[in-house]
N, C-alpha and C positions, 0 to 999 in steps of 0.2 A: 504493499500499500504506500501511496506517496506521502501520507501524513500519519502521525501516530494516532491512534485511537485511544480515547480515555475510558476507564471502565464504567459501566453502567452502576447506579448506586441505589441503595434500598431505603424505605421509610421504616421507622419503628412500629412495631405491632405487638399485640399480645396473642398467645396461642389460639388457633381456630382449626377447624375442619372445613375442607372444601374439595370436592372431587375435582375442580378444574385447576388445582394447585399442586405443584411439586414441592416437597419438603425434603431438604437435605441438610446435613450437618454444617453449621457455620464455623469453619476451621479456624483456628486462632493463629494466624500467621501474617504474612505480608502479601497483599494483593499484587499481582503481577500479570501483565499481558505479554505474549510472545509471538514472534512472527518468523517464518522460515522462508528464505529466499533461494535462489539457485546455489550461491556459494557462501551464504553466511546466515546467521541467525541472531536475534536480539531479543532482550527482555527488558522490559520497563515497568515502573510503578505507577501509581496513580496520578502523580503530577507529571509524568513524563520522564523522571529520573532514570538514567540508564543503569540496570542491574547486570548486564551480561557479563562483565569482567569479575563479578562477584561469584558467580556460580558457574565455573567452566565445565563442570560435569553434565551441566544440562545441554552441551552441545549435542547430546542424544536428540534434542528436538529436530535435528536435521534428518532425522529418520521419517519424519512426517513430510508429506508431498510439499514441494515449493509452492509457495502462494498460500500458505496456511497461516491463519491468525488464531490463537485460542486465548481464553481467559481462565485464570485459575489462582490458586493460593500456594505460595511457598511455605512449607511447614518443616519442623523437625519433630518427628513422631517418637513418643515415649509411651510404651504400653498401649498403642492405638490411640492416643490422644496427642493432640498438637501442644508441644511444649513452647510457649511464647518466649520466655526468657532465654531458652536454649537457642532459639531461632535468633534473637537480638544478638547474641554472643557471635554468630556466624555472620549475620547481616552486616553488623557494624565493626566486625573483626576485632572484638573486644578481648579475645584470647591470643596471647603471644605464641609464636611458633609459625612453623611452615604450614602453607596452605593445605598441602595433601594430608598432614596430621589432623588439621582441624577438620578436613572433610570426612576422615574416618571417624573422628570423635562426634562430630554432629552432622551425619548424613542427612542431606536436603532431599525432599520429595516434592515434586509439583503436582498438586491436586488439581486437575483441569475440570472445569465445569460447563465451559461454553465454547462452541466454534463459531468465530465470526467471518471467517473467510476460508474457502476450500479451493485449492488449486486455483487461485487467483479470482474466484468468483465470491462477491460479497454475499454474505448470509443475513445481514443485519435485519432484514425485512421478513425473514422466514420466522415461523413460530418457534418457540423455545424448544418443544418437544421434537421437532424435526431437526433443529440444529444439535440437539444432544444426542439423536440417534446416530447421526452421522459421526459425531465425535466419538462415541462408544465403539463404533465399527472401526474407525482409524486406530484407536488405542488397542483394540484387540488385535488387529492386524500386525501392529509392530512389536507388541509384547515387551515392552521396555518397563522395567521395574521402577525407575525414577519418575516415570509419568503414570499417574494413576486417575481413573475416572472417579469422580465425586458422585457417587450414587445417592439415591433417594427413594421416597416412597410418594405415592399420590394418595390424597383424601385425609388420611388420619393424622391431622397435624398435632393435635393435643396429646395423643399417646405417644407420638414419635418425639415430641419435645420433652415429656417427662422422661422418657428412656435416654434421650441424648444427654440431658441434664444430670441424670443419676450417674451416667458414665463419665462425667467430668469434663464434657465439651463446653465450649463457649456458648452455645445456643443453636438456633435453626434458621435457615434460609427458606422463606416461602416464595415461589415464583409461579406465576400465572403461566399455565402451559401453552397459551397462545400469545405470549408477549413477544413483541419485537425487541431487539437489543438498541438502546438508546444510548449512545457513547456519551459519557460525561454527565448525564441527567440522573437525578434522583427520582424514580418512578414508583407510583403506588403498586404498580404490577410486580414489583420485587419488595418482599418485606423482611426485615431482621427482627428476630424474636429472641430476647435474652432473658435469663432469670434476672430478677431485681430483688435486692435486700435493702432494709433501711436501718440505719444505725443511729441511735442518739449520741451527739457528739458535744463537746465544749470547745469554744473557740480559745486557742492559747497564743495565737499570734496571727499576724496578717503581712502580706506584701502590697505597698501602696502602688497605685497606677497614676495615670494622668488625671483621670477624673473622680478617683476614689480608691477602693480597694480593688486590687487586681485578682488576689487569691487569699483564701483562709487556710490557716494551719490549725488542724483539729486534733483533739485526743478523745479518747473513749476507753471504757474498761475492758480489759481482755485478761482472761484468767485471774481475776480479782485484783489487777492492778492497772492504774490509769496510766496510759502510754500514748505517745504520738502515733497516729494512724494515716496521717497524710495530708494533702493539699486539696482544696476544692476551689476550682475556678471556673466552673460551669453552673448554670441555674440561677445566677444573680442578676437582677434586672439592673439597668444603669441608676435608676433611683436608689435601689437598694445598696449599691455600692457606695454612693455619696453619703448616705445616711450611716452606714457602717463605718466609713471613714471617720466620721465625726464622732461617733460613739466610742469607737475602739481607741482613738488617739487620746481621749480622756481617761483610759484605763492602762496606760503604759506601765510596764515593769522592766527592770534591767536584765532579768534572767528568765528563761522559760520555765514554766511550771514543771515540764516533764523533759526528759533528755530528747533532744531533737538536732538531727544532723543538717538542718537546712538553716540559711540566713533568713532573719526576718525581724519584724518588729513584734516585741513580745507584749502581751497583755494580760491582765488579771482575769481569771477563769470566771467570768460572770454572765457570759452570753451562750445560750445553748441552741442547738439546732439539730434538725434531722438531716442525715445524708443518705441518698440513694447510691448503691454501688453494685457492681457485678459480683465480684468476688475479691478474695485477699490474694496479694503477691506472696512469694516465698520470703519476703522480708517483712511481713506483716503490715503491709500498707493496702489502703483502699484503692481498688482498680476501677477506673472509669467513674470517678466520684462526682456526684451532682447534688448541689443544694436542694432540700426537699422542704424547707420550712422552718419555723422557729418553735422552741419548746420553752415552757415556763418553768423557772426554778431548777433545782439540781435534785429532785427526788429520785430520778432514774439512777443517780450516781451513788446517792446515800443508801438506797435499797440494796446495793450490792456489798455494802459494809466495807467499802474501800478506804484505807486509811488516808490515802492522799485526798480523796473526795471529801472526807468528813471534815477536813480544815478548810475547805473552799467557803 
């Protein structure tokens, strides 16, 4: 193709059943599109960043016919689940040492779920179920272990979501079987469904921005101890950011209430909120944290009998 395609994006949703939708695992990796030409191949991300040199083993893509463009997710699988921190080590080369050793330690798989062009013929206007049928046939024909078809089911989205989450996956993608591929657009024909948890937190610090508060640093009770759990920079309106800046600046303290590795303006723990998040990182931080509203008082802390909270 003359120009890079950008991936089609999904809108948030809750679990549902529908006979005209495909439900597949939402793999916790890095989204990437790939193109195969006569004497070359290339791999790029959501914003067009070139990933080709990071994953030389994916030169096996050249086994696909020239003029092929596919969409998928780069993952490192551990026990059948995508390990995002492990992928980041590979994607950002955070581990020292030769690339060959890193490839052996963190083997990449490219889980492919859409076919956008076949032998030079664009398929963007073809329905999803036809694109995927052709893609499955292509992958079966070449039998390449590094390239895997992201399978799914039709209809029973709620049961599938429950099973996928219980297995430790990030969530589910729901895609209308007749949907066209809309490069770079966020379409309701594709839906992302993730588990959501809500945690009561106390604000222990903040980072200022141009108009107000850029992000909140929050703590919560884990295993009977109040500890730092992460930053929240989504879900706050512009008005709330300005008001928070005023309120928090009046509660400054020289040191953080709890141990925290991040630089910030520290505050007395007097303002409480709810935070929505997807899950916990391996370092005990909230993943995909979003502000979800205010809480009154500190009953939720005291009810846990935490020694730190008792003195707040």
